[in-house]
Backbone and ligand atoms as CSV (ligand in chain L), in Angstrom:
chain,resi,resn,atom,element,x,y,z
A,1,MET,N,N,98.265,60.046,115.171
A,1,MET,CA,C,97.473,60.964,116.011
A,1,MET,C,C,96.864,62.051,115.137
A,2,ARG,N,N,95.627,62.275,115.333
A,2,ARG,CA,C,94.945,63.323,114.568
A,2,ARG,C,C,94.803,64.573,115.417
A,3,THR,N,N,95.262,65.652,114.885
A,3,THR,CA,C,95.055,66.911,115.607
A,3,THR,C,C,94.126,67.780,114.774
A,4,ARG,N,N,93.326,68.533,115.455
A,4,ARG,CA,C,92.413,69.411,114.733
A,4,ARG,C,C,93.184,70.636,114.256
A,5,ARG,N,N,93.140,70.885,112.979
A,5,ARG,CA,C,93.847,72.039,112.443
A,5,ARG,C,C,92.937,73.250,112.421
A,6,SER,N,N,93.452,74.333,112.991
A,6,SER,CA,C,92.654,75.549,112.912
A,6,SER,C,C,93.044,76.289,111.638
A,7,SER,N,N,92.212,77.208,111.228
A,7,SER,CA,C,92.455,77.924,109.983
A,7,SER,C,C,93.701,78.793,110.122
A,8,PRO,N,N,94.389,79.043,109.004
A,8,PRO,CA,C,95.564,79.913,109.053
A,8,PRO,C,C,95.233,81.258,109.694
A,9,ARG,N,N,94.018,81.748,109.396
A,9,ARG,CA,C,93.621,83.023,109.937
A,9,ARG,C,C,93.613,83.003,111.460
A,10,SER,N,N,93.020,81.961,112.048
A,10,SER,CA,C,92.975,81.935,113.514
A,10,SER,C,C,94.353,81.639,114.106
A,11,GLN,N,N,95.188,80.899,113.378
A,11,GLN,CA,C,96.557,80.679,113.859
A,11,GLN,C,C,97.324,82.002,113.909
A,12,VAL,N,N,97.184,82.788,112.842
A,12,VAL,CA,C,97.872,84.086,112.795
A,12,VAL,C,C,97.316,85.015,113.878
A,13,GLN,N,N,95.989,85.011,114.044
A,13,GLN,CA,C,95.372,85.877,115.060
A,13,GLN,C,C,95.816,85.488,116.462
A,14,ARG,N,N,95.903,84.170,116.712
A,14,ARG,CA,C,96.346,83.722,118.028
A,14,ARG,C,C,97.784,84.143,118.295
A,15,GLU,N,N,98.626,84.026,117.257
A,15,GLU,CA,C,100.028,84.419,117.417
A,15,GLU,C,C,100.121,85.927,117.659
A,16,LEU,N,N,99.360,86.700,116.912
A,16,LEU,CA,C,99.361,88.158,117.089
A,16,LEU,C,C,98.989,88.526,118.519
A,17,ALA,N,N,98.042,87.796,119.076
A,17,ALA,CA,C,97.527,88.107,120.407
A,17,ALA,C,C,98.547,87.867,121.518
A,18,THR,N,N,99.668,87.187,121.203
A,18,THR,CA,C,100.648,86.889,122.244
A,18,THR,C,C,101.563,88.072,122.551
A,19,SER,N,N,101.503,89.123,121.753
A,19,SER,CA,C,102.418,90.239,121.983
A,19,SER,C,C,101.792,91.554,121.555
A,20,GLU,N,N,102.177,92.624,122.237
A,20,GLU,CA,C,101.702,93.952,121.841
A,20,GLU,C,C,102.733,94.681,120.998
A,21,ARG,N,N,103.862,93.978,120.735
A,21,ARG,CA,C,104.874,94.603,119.889
A,21,ARG,C,C,104.405,94.586,118.441
A,22,PHE,N,N,104.894,95.549,117.663
A,22,PHE,CA,C,104.688,95.491,116.231
A,22,PHE,C,C,105.690,94.494,115.670
A,23,ARG,N,N,105.202,93.511,114.940
A,23,ARG,CA,C,106.078,92.502,114.355
A,23,ARG,C,C,105.861,92.382,112.857
A,24,THR,N,N,106.925,92.025,112.153
A,24,THR,CA,C,106.814,91.860,110.707
A,24,THR,C,C,106.162,90.504,110.407
A,25,ALA,N,N,105.703,90.352,109.163
A,25,ALA,CA,C,105.103,89.083,108.740
A,25,ALA,C,C,106.102,87.950,108.940
A,26,ASN,N,N,107.369,88.225,108.655
A,26,ASN,CA,C,108.391,87.195,108.805
A,26,ASN,C,C,108.550,86.761,110.268
A,27,GLU,N,N,108.526,87.717,111.187
A,27,GLU,CA,C,108.630,87.373,112.608
A,27,GLU,C,C,107.449,86.517,113.051
A,28,ILE,N,N,106.271,86.862,112.565
A,28,ILE,CA,C,105.070,86.102,112.926
A,28,ILE,C,C,105.137,84.698,112.320
A,29,TYR,N,N,105.623,84.642,111.081
A,29,TYR,CA,C,105.809,83.352,110.419
A,29,TYR,C,C,106.771,82.473,111.226
A,30,LEU,N,N,107.905,83.053,111.653
A,30,LEU,CA,C,108.899,82.285,112.410
A,30,LEU,C,C,108.357,81.851,113.772
A,31,ALA,N,N,107.578,82.724,114.415
A,31,ALA,CA,C,106.987,82.371,115.707
A,31,ALA,C,C,106.018,81.199,115.548
A,32,LEU,N,N,105.253,81.217,114.460
A,32,LEU,CA,C,104.318,80.117,114.192
A,32,LEU,C,C,105.089,78.825,113.916
A,33,ALA,N,N,106.172,78.943,113.143
A,33,ALA,CA,C,106.989,77.773,112.815
A,33,ALA,C,C,107.603,77.183,114.085
A,34,ASP,N,N,108.027,78.058,114.999
A,34,ASP,CA,C,108.570,77.636,116.293
A,34,ASP,C,C,107.588,76.761,117.054
A,35,ARG,N,N,106.310,77.090,116.929
A,35,ARG,CA,C,105.271,76.340,117.637
A,35,ARG,C,C,104.663,75.255,116.755
A,36,LYS,N,N,105.405,74.912,115.699
A,36,LYS,CA,C,105.009,73.820,114.794
A,36,LYS,C,C,103.656,74.073,114.123
A,37,GLN,N,N,103.346,75.358,113.930
A,37,GLN,CA,C,102.132,75.695,113.202
A,37,GLN,C,C,102.524,75.830,111.741
A,38,ARG,N,N,101.910,75.045,110.893
A,38,ARG,CA,C,102.325,75.054,109.500
A,38,ARG,C,C,101.509,76.039,108.680
A,39,VAL,N,N,102.009,77.253,108.627
A,39,VAL,CA,C,101.389,78.288,107.808
A,39,VAL,C,C,102.503,78.872,106.958
A,40,SER,N,N,102.297,78.950,105.654
A,40,SER,CA,C,103.351,79.469,104.787
A,40,SER,C,C,103.492,80.972,104.965
A,41,LEU,N,N,104.683,81.477,104.607
A,41,LEU,CA,C,104.924,82.913,104.735
A,41,LEU,C,C,103.936,83.713,103.888
A,42,SER,N,N,103.629,83.201,102.695
A,42,SER,CA,C,102.692,83.946,101.840
A,42,SER,C,C,101.292,83.964,102.452
A,43,THR,N,N,100.921,82.895,103.143
A,43,THR,CA,C,99.624,82.879,103.828
A,43,THR,C,C,99.617,83.871,104.991
A,44,VAL,N,N,100.748,83.947,105.709
A,44,VAL,CA,C,100.845,84.913,106.801
A,44,VAL,C,C,100.674,86.330,106.244
A,45,TYR,N,N,101.377,86.633,105.135
A,45,TYR,CA,C,101.262,87.944,104.495
A,45,TYR,C,C,99.820,88.242,104.110
A,46,ARG,N,N,99.214,87.263,103.429
A,46,ARG,CA,C,97.843,87.453,102.945
A,46,ARG,C,C,96.884,87.670,104.114
A,47,THR,N,N,97.060,86.868,105.173
A,47,THR,CA,C,96.178,86.963,106.332
A,47,THR,C,C,96.345,88.323,107.016
A,48,LEU,N,N,97.603,88.769,107.171
A,48,LEU,CA,C,97.843,90.056,107.813
A,48,LEU,C,C,97.244,91.206,106.999
A,49,THR,N,N,97.385,91.114,105.686
A,49,THR,CA,C,96.823,92.144,104.815
A,49,THR,C,C,95.309,92.188,104.955
A,50,MET,N,N,94.706,90.999,105.017
A,50,MET,CA,C,93.253,90.923,105.168
A,50,MET,C,C,92.817,91.471,106.532
A,51,LEU,N,N,93.548,91.093,107.594
A,51,LEU,CA,C,93.206,91.572,108.940
A,51,LEU,C,C,93.390,93.083,109.041
A,52,ALA,N,N,94.419,93.595,108.368
A,52,ALA,CA,C,94.639,95.045,108.365
A,52,ALA,C,C,93.484,95.740,107.647
A,53,GLY,N,N,93.042,95.136,106.546
A,53,GLY,CA,C,91.929,95.694,105.790
A,53,GLY,C,C,90.644,95.720,106.585
A,54,SER,N,N,90.453,94.706,107.424
A,54,SER,CA,C,89.226,94.643,108.214
A,54,SER,C,C,89.354,95.465,109.502
A,55,GLY,N,N,90.540,96.011,109.743
A,55,GLY,CA,C,90.729,96.892,110.892
A,55,GLY,C,C,91.026,96.180,112.200
A,56,SER,N,N,91.265,94.871,112.159
A,56,SER,CA,C,91.531,94.189,113.429
A,56,SER,C,C,93.016,94.161,113.789
A,57,VAL,N,N,93.889,94.531,112.847
A,57,VAL,CA,C,95.283,94.746,113.213
A,57,VAL,C,C,95.717,96.141,112.785
A,58,GLU,N,N,96.721,96.641,113.498
A,58,GLU,CA,C,97.303,97.930,113.149
A,58,GLU,C,C,98.597,97.692,112.399
A,59,VAL,N,N,98.899,98.582,111.484
A,59,VAL,CA,C,100.105,98.454,110.677
A,59,VAL,C,C,100.941,99.719,110.818
A,60,VAL,N,N,102.228,99.552,111.019
A,60,VAL,CA,C,103.143,100.692,110.934
A,60,VAL,C,C,104.225,100.348,109.916
A,61,GLN,N,N,104.805,101.377,109.358
A,61,GLN,CA,C,105.882,101.207,108.395
A,61,GLN,C,C,107.182,101.499,109.117
A,62,LEU,N,N,107.993,100.472,109.343
A,62,LEU,CA,C,109.252,100.703,110.042
A,62,LEU,C,C,110.378,100.885,109.031
A,63,PRO,N,N,111.251,101.869,109.277
A,63,PRO,CA,C,112.356,102.070,108.339
A,63,PRO,C,C,113.238,100.822,108.325
A,64,GLY,N,N,113.589,100.357,107.153
A,64,GLY,CA,C,114.476,99.196,107.053
A,64,GLY,C,C,113.745,97.874,107.054
A,65,THR,N,N,112.803,97.688,107.987
A,65,THR,CA,C,112.142,96.387,108.093
A,65,THR,C,C,110.809,96.319,107.357
A,66,GLY,N,N,110.220,97.458,107.053
A,66,GLY,CA,C,108.954,97.448,106.329
A,66,GLY,C,C,107.755,97.396,107.252
A,67,GLN,N,N,106.669,96.802,106.766
A,67,GLN,CA,C,105.433,96.816,107.535
A,67,GLN,C,C,105.496,95.894,108.742
A,68,ALA,N,N,104.950,96.390,109.847
A,68,ALA,CA,C,104.871,95.585,111.057
A,68,ALA,C,C,103.447,95.682,111.598
A,69,TYR,N,N,103.026,94.600,112.253
A,69,TYR,CA,C,101.613,94.451,112.631
A,69,TYR,C,C,101.461,94.142,114.106
A,70,ARG,N,N,100.331,94.526,114.654
A,70,ARG,CA,C,99.955,94.065,115.980
A,70,ARG,C,C,98.431,94.170,116.095
A,71,PRO,N,N,97.841,93.452,117.077
A,71,PRO,CA,C,96.380,93.536,117.202
A,71,PRO,C,C,95.971,94.959,117.569
A,72,ARG,N,N,94.843,95.379,117.050
A,72,ARG,CA,C,94.358,96.727,117.371
A,72,ARG,C,C,93.868,96.753,118.815
A,73,PRO,N,N,94.420,97.682,119.618
A,73,PRO,CA,C,93.952,97.760,121.006
A,73,PRO,C,C,92.517,98.282,121.065
A,74,PRO,N,N,91.802,97.960,122.158
A,74,PRO,CA,C,90.404,98.378,122.256
A,74,PRO,C,C,90.213,99.900,122.270
A,75,GLU,N,N,91.193,100.604,122.842
A,75,GLU,CA,C,91.056,102.070,122.877
A,75,GLU,C,C,91.490,102.626,121.526
A,76,PRO,N,N,90.984,103.804,121.176
A,76,PRO,CA,C,91.404,104.410,119.925
A,76,PRO,C,C,92.913,104.652,119.919
A,77,ALA,N,N,93.536,104.398,118.783
A,77,ALA,CA,C,94.986,104.517,118.684
A,77,ALA,C,C,95.439,105.963,118.741
A,78,GLY,N,N,96.424,106.209,119.557
A,78,GLY,CA,C,97.000,107.546,119.623
A,78,GLY,C,C,98.242,107.585,118.770
A,79,PRO,N,N,98.975,108.669,118.842
A,79,PRO,CA,C,100.267,108.669,118.167
A,79,PRO,C,C,101.164,107.612,118.794
A,80,TYR,N,N,101.931,106.935,118.001
A,80,TYR,CA,C,102.790,105.867,118.499
A,80,TYR,C,C,104.256,106.254,118.488
A,81,LEU,N,N,104.932,105.730,119.486
A,81,LEU,CA,C,106.378,105.783,119.523
A,81,LEU,C,C,106.803,104.335,119.345
A,82,VAL,N,N,107.414,104.014,118.208
A,82,VAL,CA,C,107.721,102.623,117.895
A,82,VAL,C,C,109.226,102.399,117.837
A,83,CYS,N,N,109.690,101.342,118.507
A,83,CYS,CA,C,111.109,101.009,118.485
A,83,CYS,C,C,111.449,100.303,117.181
A,84,VAL,N,N,112.438,100.829,116.449
A,84,VAL,CA,C,112.821,100.224,115.174
A,84,VAL,C,C,113.600,98.933,115.384
A,85,GLY,N,N,114.063,98.711,116.619
A,85,GLY,CA,C,114.832,97.506,116.901
A,85,GLY,C,C,113.950,96.304,117.167
A,86,CYS,N,N,112.927,96.484,118.003
A,86,CYS,CA,C,112.157,95.308,118.428
A,86,CYS,C,C,110.650,95.469,118.241
A,87,GLY,N,N,110.197,96.627,117.813
A,87,GLY,CA,C,108.771,96.798,117.553
A,87,GLY,C,C,107.939,97.142,118.771
A,88,THR,N,N,108.602,97.329,119.939
A,88,THR,CA,C,107.865,97.754,121.120
A,88,THR,C,C,107.216,99.108,120.837
A,89,ALA,N,N,105.951,99.253,121.242
A,89,ALA,CA,C,105.258,100.507,120.957
A,89,ALA,C,C,104.777,101.156,122.238
A,90,ALA,N,N,104.911,102.454,122.312
A,90,ALA,CA,C,104.337,103.214,123.409
A,90,ALA,C,C,103.388,104.227,122.804
A,91,THR,N,N,102.292,104.459,123.468
A,91,THR,CA,C,101.372,105.479,122.984
A,91,THR,C,C,101.807,106.816,123.552
A,92,VAL,N,N,101.921,107.787,122.706
A,92,VAL,CA,C,102.314,109.118,123.148
A,92,VAL,C,C,101.127,109.750,123.862
A,93,PRO,N,N,101.327,110.275,125.077
A,93,PRO,CA,C,100.212,110.868,125.816
A,93,PRO,C,C,99.469,111.894,124.957
A,94,ALA,N,N,98.163,111.902,125.148
A,94,ALA,CA,C,97.314,112.675,124.254
A,94,ALA,C,C,97.480,114.186,124.377
A,95,ILE,N,N,98.313,114.718,123.514
A,95,ILE,CA,C,98.221,116.146,123.265
A,95,ILE,C,C,97.317,116.166,122.054
A,96,ASP,N,N,96.283,116.929,122.109
A,96,ASP,CA,C,95.316,116.808,121.029
A,96,ASP,C,C,95.751,117.572,119.796
A,97,LEU,N,N,96.293,116.808,118.850
A,97,LEU,CA,C,96.751,117.408,117.602
A,97,LEU,C,C,95.657,117.420,116.543
A,98,ALA,N,N,94.540,116.717,116.841
A,98,ALA,CA,C,93.496,116.569,115.824
A,98,ALA,C,C,92.987,117.908,115.274
A,99,PRO,N,N,92.707,118.899,116.139
A,99,PRO,CA,C,92.231,120.173,115.586
A,99,PRO,C,C,93.237,120.802,114.619
A,100,TRP,N,N,94.509,120.680,114.937
A,100,TRP,CA,C,95.540,121.237,114.057
A,100,TRP,C,C,95.567,120.490,112.723
A,101,PHE,N,N,95.491,119.132,112.795
A,101,PHE,CA,C,95.451,118.345,111.558
A,101,PHE,C,C,94.268,118.775,110.690
A,102,ARG,N,N,93.088,118.914,111.362
A,102,ARG,CA,C,91.874,119.267,110.611
A,102,ARG,C,C,92.017,120.632,109.960
A,103,ALA,N,N,92.601,121.578,110.724
A,103,ALA,CA,C,92.767,122.929,110.193
A,103,ALA,C,C,93.668,122.911,108.962
A,104,VAL,N,N,94.784,122.183,109.061
A,104,VAL,CA,C,95.719,122.097,107.931
A,104,VAL,C,C,95.042,121.440,106.739
A,105,ALA,N,N,94.297,120.338,107.010
A,105,ALA,CA,C,93.636,119.598,105.941
A,105,ALA,C,C,92.572,120.455,105.265
A,106,THR,N,N,91.802,121.187,106.086
A,106,THR,CA,C,90.750,122.034,105.541
A,106,THR,C,C,91.337,123.101,104.619
A,107,GLN,N,N,92.453,123.683,105.049
A,107,GLN,CA,C,93.138,124.663,104.207
A,107,GLN,C,C,93.488,124.095,102.845
A,108,GLN,N,N,93.792,122.794,102.811
A,108,GLN,CA,C,94.170,122.135,101.555
A,108,GLN,C,C,92.958,121.533,100.844
A,109,GLY,N,N,91.760,121.737,101.417
A,109,GLY,CA,C,90.541,121.246,100.791
A,109,GLY,C,C,90.246,119.772,101.069
A,110,PHE,N,N,90.853,119.202,102.107
A,110,PHE,CA,C,90.595,117.806,102.463
A,110,PHE,C,C,89.554,117.719,103.570
A,111,SER,N,N,88.778,116.613,103.573
A,111,SER,CA,C,87.865,116.375,104.684
A,111,SER,C,C,87.990,114.926,105.130
A,112,ASP,N,N,87.169,114.508,106.109
A,112,ASP,CA,C,87.216,113.143,106.657
A,112,ASP,C,C,88.637,112.744,107.060
A,113,ILE,N,N,89.256,113.589,107.843
A,113,ILE,CA,C,90.653,113.386,108.215
A,113,ILE,C,C,90.783,112.346,109.313
A,114,GLU,N,N,91.709,111.437,109.131
A,114,GLU,CA,C,92.073,110.491,110.177
A,114,GLU,C,C,93.517,110.742,110.552
A,115,PRO,N,N,93.740,111.488,111.633
A,115,PRO,CA,C,95.119,111.803,111.977
A,115,PRO,C,C,95.887,110.558,112.377
A,116,ARG,N,N,97.108,110.461,111.951
A,116,ARG,CA,C,97.931,109.301,112.274
A,116,ARG,C,C,99.381,109.761,112.369
A,117,VAL,N,N,99.978,109.547,113.532
A,117,VAL,CA,C,101.357,109.989,113.732
A,117,VAL,C,C,102.181,108.806,114.218
A,118,GLU,N,N,103.332,108.625,113.628
A,118,GLU,CA,C,104.259,107.598,114.100
A,118,GLU,C,C,105.611,108.232,114.375
A,119,LEU,N,N,106.146,107.910,115.527
A,119,LEU,CA,C,107.488,108.369,115.863
A,119,LEU,C,C,108.365,107.141,115.990
A,120,TRP,N,N,109.519,107.163,115.358
A,120,TRP,CA,C,110.413,106.016,115.436
A,120,TRP,C,C,111.568,106.312,116.364
A,121,GLY,N,N,112.030,105.285,117.027
A,121,GLY,CA,C,113.191,105.448,117.885
A,121,GLY,C,C,113.714,104.097,118.295
A,122,ARG,N,N,114.491,104.096,119.357
A,122,ARG,CA,C,115.054,102.851,119.859
A,122,ARG,C,C,114.744,102.771,121.349
A,123,CYS,N,N,114.151,101.657,121.800
A,123,CYS,CA,C,113.761,101.536,123.201
A,123,CYS,C,C,114.984,101.298,124.093
A,124,THR,N,N,114.794,101.408,125.387
A,124,THR,CA,C,115.889,101.239,126.337
A,124,THR,C,C,116.571,99.882,126.172
A,125,GLY,N,N,115.749,98.824,126.058
A,125,GLY,CA,C,116.292,97.476,125.921
A,125,GLY,C,C,117.195,97.347,124.702
A,126,CYS,N,N,116.763,97.882,123.571
A,126,CYS,CA,C,117.546,97.783,122.345
A,126,CYS,C,C,118.815,98.633,122.441
A,127,ARG,N,N,118.709,99.793,123.086
A,127,ARG,CA,C,119.894,100.636,123.240
A,127,ARG,C,C,120.954,99.943,124.075
A,128,GLN,N,N,120.499,99.153,125.065
A,128,GLN,CA,C,121.449,98.456,125.927
A,128,GLN,C,C,121.834,97.101,125.362
A,129,GLY,N,N,121.353,96.799,124.141
A,129,GLY,CA,C,121.715,95.545,123.492
A,129,GLY,C,C,120.966,94.345,124.037
A,130,VAL,N,N,119.889,94.608,124.763
A,130,VAL,CA,C,119.082,93.519,125.297
A,130,VAL,C,C,117.930,93.291,124.327
A,131,SER,N,N,117.829,92.077,123.800
A,131,SER,CA,C,116.751,91.787,122.891
A,131,SER,C,C,115.455,91.560,123.647
A,132,GLU,N,N,114.410,92.224,123.176
A,132,GLU,CA,C,113.099,91.994,123.783
A,132,GLU,C,C,112.262,91.103,122.885
A,133,ASN,N,N,112.918,90.567,121.858
A,133,ASN,CA,C,112.178,89.770,120.870
A,133,ASN,C,C,111.517,88.546,121.464
A,134,ASP,N,N,112.070,88.012,122.539
A,134,ASP,CA,C,111.510,86.793,123.095
A,134,ASP,C,C,110.525,87.046,124.223
A,135,SER,N,N,110.410,88.307,124.618
A,135,SER,CA,C,109.511,88.588,125.729
A,135,SER,C,C,108.063,88.500,125.288
A,136,HIS,N,N,107.262,87.924,126.119
A,136,HIS,CA,C,105.825,87.837,125.819
A,136,HIS,C,C,105.075,88.571,126.917
A,137,VAL,N,N,103.904,89.013,126.570
A,137,VAL,CA,C,103.102,89.793,127.515
A,137,VAL,C,C,102.493,88.895,128.557
L,1,ZN,ZN,ZN,113.460,97.964,121.186
């Protein structure tokens, strides 16, 4: 039987689109392997790095696990509250910190500021020992 193989890039993008959680390259690799998609871990890494560079995925740095990725939502990204256990992300309601960031940056002689705030914590599910790793949107 011949099946049409899609490019690693579109396989990774399709997998990313299945969840709004931040996931590591390894998690995405394992999810693809689960669905019998043959993409090597190094290809997943390379593809994620490229997608991050082009701005179509967002990257956060999670303590312990390293970089985690998810598709960039259509609305501009706000400060994130990210669960270190499962990568679930909540957007922190907009208190406008941008003017303060700009003021601080200007004092230091910086311009073209892109404010970015990440808050780490543990979501309710992870605190109660319930894994949300298998949940899909
Ligand atoms: Zn969690």
